N, C-alpha and C positions, 0 to 999 in steps of 0.2 A: 498344175493345180489339182487338188483332190476334192472330191465331193463325197458325202456320206449318204448311203442308201440302205433301205430295209430290203433285205433279200428274202424272197419267199418262193414257194413252189406251187404251181397249179398243174396237175397232171405230171408229166415228166419234164416240164420246162421250168427253168428258173427265171424269175422276173425280179425287177427291182423298181422301187419308187424312191424319189428323193426324200431323205429323212425329214426335211422341213415340213412335209405334209403329215407325218405320223404324229398321232396324239398318244395312243395307247395300244397295247396288244393284249388281247384276252384269249383264254382258252374258249373253245366253243361253249356257248351258254344257251339257255332257253331263248329261242327266237320266236316272237309272236307273229303268227301269220297275218297277212294283210290281204283281204279279199280284193280281187281284180287287179292286183299289182302285176307288172310285167313278170314273165316267167323267171327272169334272172334276179328279181328282188325276193330274197329269202324271207323277209319280214322285217320286223323292227326290234330293237333292244333299247333298254334304258341305260344311258350313260350320263352320270352326274345329274340325274333328274331330267334329262332331255331325251326325246324320242329320236332314235337314229336308225335310218334305213340300212339294211344289210344286203349287199350285193353278193350273190353267190358267183364267184369268179369262174367256177367250172361251168355253170349254166351260161354265164356271160360269154365265155369262149366256146360254147357249143360242145362241151365235153360231157360224158355221162356222169351221173352222180356216183359217189363212192359210198360204200356201206360203213366203213370205219370212220366214225365221227370223232373219236377221241383225240386224234392228232390235229384236228382242224383248229385253226386260229382265226380270230377276227382282228384285223388291223383297222383301228379307228383312225380315220384321216380327216383333216380339216381342209376344205377348199373354200376360200373366201370366208364367209361366216357360217358355212354349213358343215355338219359332221356327217360322215358316211362310214359304214363298216364294210370291210372287204373280207368275205369268208374265203380263206385260202386253205390249201391242203396242209401246209406247215410253213412256219417262219424259220428261216435258217439262221440269220444273224444280221447284225449291222456291219456293213462293210464300207471301206473307203476305196473309191475307184478313181484312178488317175485319168484326167481328161484325155490324155494322149492315147489311152487304150480304148476309147469309145469311138466307134464308127457312127457318125451322124448322117451319113449318106445312105440311108436305108429306104428302099421303096415300099416293101411290105414283108411281113414275116408270118408264116402260119395263118394267113388269112386276116391278120390285123392290118388295118389301113395305115398308111404312112403317118397320118396325123396322130395316131395313137402310140407311136413309137418315138422316143427321144433318141434312141440309139441302141447299139449292141456293143457290149463290153466283153473283153476276155479277162477272166479272173481265175487264176490257178488252173489254167488250161481248160476252162469251161466257159461256154458262151452264156451271157446273161442279157435278156431283153429288158432294156430300161423303158418303162412305160411312161407315156405322157398321161398321167392319171386323171387329169382334168378331162381329157378327151374320152378316156375309157368310161368314166362315170357319166359324162354328159351325152355321149353318142346314143342314138336310138337304135333299137333292134339288137338281135343276137349277132355275135361275131363268130364266124366259123373258123375253127382251127383244124388243120389237117392232122390226122393221127400218125 
């Protein structure tokens, strides 16, 4: 069985989220700051008349910010009835990953807790971390990723 995923990069690592969560992908746009928000919340954007919080995935994973903002993308996702934006370094593509290529017995990777990872897939001789995006969005605190 094959599943479709949005493949994106944060730092040097490739991540994927199930396509069923993706609503839209934007080029980086003006993000309005929100006072007293957690450090990893970049701010909010307007999507179809609604206010959507944007999570800076570099900050979320404990990576330094990048100067080049032109390549950044915002992946808008829907979890239950809520929209979130994920600010990522770039979006690679939509890919199909065969279930048999996914290792689901992962304890942790780069400091991500086990509950944040659905698995690790091998695609075109590259490893891709498949995120449990509900857990990444809902977990409290910064996630440290080793460099």
